[in-house]
C-alpha positions, 0 to 999 in steps of 0.5 A: 499500500502506497502513501503520501507526505504532504505540506499544508499552509495557512497562506504563502509563507504562513503556518505549515503543517506536515502530514502523512496519509494513504489517501491524499484527497481524503485527508486534505478534504478533512483538513479543509472541513476542519476535521483533519486536526486541531492544529490545522483548524486553530491556525487555518491551515488548509492550502495543499502546497506540496506532496510527495508520493510513495510506493510503500507507506513506511517510506512515507512515514520515514519522510514525514519524520524527517521533514518534521525535523527540518528547519522552517527555511528548508521547508519553504525552499522545498515548497517553492522549488516545486510550487513557487506561487504557493498555489493550492494543489488540492484541485489538481489531485488525481489520487 
């Protein structure tokens, strides 16, 4: 079973949230509806700005743990390398 690591943001350069899931569209939908996590609901973190696809969920979990330890600047650089406008990628999901 595969998995996804994702980063949500409240706005460009806003509050960031790193998560892992086996169903990206479902999980981001939950965050957008305010049932994904207390942190996301409290800080308005709903914009999908980065995600990575993994063939095996343990690899996704490992990547999530590593990303959570990264300095904020590194996360911003990762987002801007693939999504310089900080567009919400939720509408473009095919998963």
